[in-house]
Structure formats: structure tokens, C-alpha cells
VOTOR-595057 format. One record per residue (C-alpha): x, y, z; residue number from 1; residue in one letter. Coordinates in Angstrom, 1 decimal. Layout:
N
R        u        v        w     n   res
R        X        Y        Z   NUM     A
...
This chain:
69
R        u        v        w     n   res
R      0.3     -0.5      0.0     1     X
R      3.2      2.6      1.2     2     X
R      4.9      1.9     -2.0     3     X
R      2.6      2.5     -4.4     4     X
R      1.4      5.7     -2.5     5     X
R      5.3      6.7     -2.7     6     X
R      5.0      5.9     -7.0     7     X
R      2.5      8.7     -6.9     8     X
R      3.9     11.3     -4.6     9     X
R      6.5     10.8     -6.9    10     X
R      4.8     11.0     -9.9    11     X
R      2.4     14.2     -8.4    12     X
R      6.0     15.9     -7.9    13     X
R      7.4     15.1    -11.4    14     X
R      3.7     17.4    -12.3    15     X
R      4.7     19.8    -10.0    16     X
R      8.5     20.3    -11.2    17     X
R      6.7     20.2    -14.5    18     X
R      4.5     23.4    -13.7    19     X
R      7.1     25.3    -12.2    20     X
R     10.0     25.2    -14.8    21     X
R      7.8     25.9    -17.4    22     X
R      8.3     29.0    -19.0    23     X
R      3.9     29.7    -18.5    24     X
R      4.2     28.0    -14.9    25     X
R      4.3     29.3    -11.7    26     X
R      5.5     27.9     -8.2    27     X
R      2.8     28.9     -7.0    28     X
R      0.2     26.7     -9.2    29     X
R      3.1     23.7     -9.3    30     X
R      2.5     24.0     -5.3    31     X
R     -1.4     23.9     -6.2    32     X
R     -0.7     21.1     -8.5    33     X
R      1.2     19.1     -6.0    34     X
R     -1.4     19.6     -2.5    35     X
R     -4.6     19.1     -5.1    36     X
R     -3.4     16.0     -6.7    37     X
R     -0.8     14.3     -4.5    38     X
R     -1.5     15.2     -0.8    39     X
R     -5.0     15.7     -0.6    40     X
R     -6.2     12.8     -2.2    41     X
R     -3.5     10.7     -0.8    42     X
R     -4.4     11.4      2.3    43     X
R     -8.2     10.8      2.0    44     X
R     -7.5      7.0      0.8    45     X
R     -4.6      6.0      3.3    46     X
R     -7.0      7.0      6.3    47     X
R     -9.6      5.4      4.1    48     X
R     -7.7      1.8      3.6    49     X
R     -6.2      2.6      7.4    50     X
R     -9.6      2.1      8.7    51     X
R    -10.0     -2.0      9.5    52     X
R     -5.9     -1.7     10.7    53     X
R     -7.8      0.8     13.8    54     X
R    -10.9     -1.4     13.4    55     X
R     -9.7     -4.2     14.7    56     X
R     -6.4     -2.2     17.2    57     X
R     -9.3     -0.6     18.9    58     X
R    -11.2     -4.0     19.0    59     X
R     -8.0     -5.2     21.0    60     X
R     -7.2     -2.8     22.8    61     X
R    -11.1     -3.0     24.2    62     X
R    -10.6     -7.6     24.5    63     X
R     -7.7     -6.2     26.7    64     X
R     -9.2     -3.7     28.3    65     X
R    -12.0     -6.4     29.4    66     X
R    -10.0     -9.1     30.2    67     X
R     -7.7     -6.8     33.0    68     X
R    -10.9     -5.2     34.4    69     X
């Protein structure tokens, strides 16, 4: 899962570099490209894909608390 995320960030970073170095591009456009195409969607996808792990961790913690108390 993280390998795909790293690959996607690399692609978006290259898009942002191309935007910043193009004669009609700008650094602000590069930052917006990186945030809107990379960071924001990737954070949503990683949050959604991490939900089962968080749920299992919470259930395990509840089970441990029940056995101790």
C-alpha cells in the first residue's frame, strides 16, 4: 500500500516540477498541483484504507481492557 503511495507522490512531484519550470508555469501553480493532485487525495485514500487496521486495534484494546478489569 505504501509503495503505491510513494510512487504516486513521485509522479505528482514530477508534475509539480514541470509546472514550476515551464515558461508559462509558476511556483504557486506547482504547489497547488502538488497539494490538490497528491497530498489531499492520498491522505483520504490512506485514511480509508487504514480503517480496518484501526478497527482491529480498537477491538483488541477493548478486549484487553475487558480481561484486565
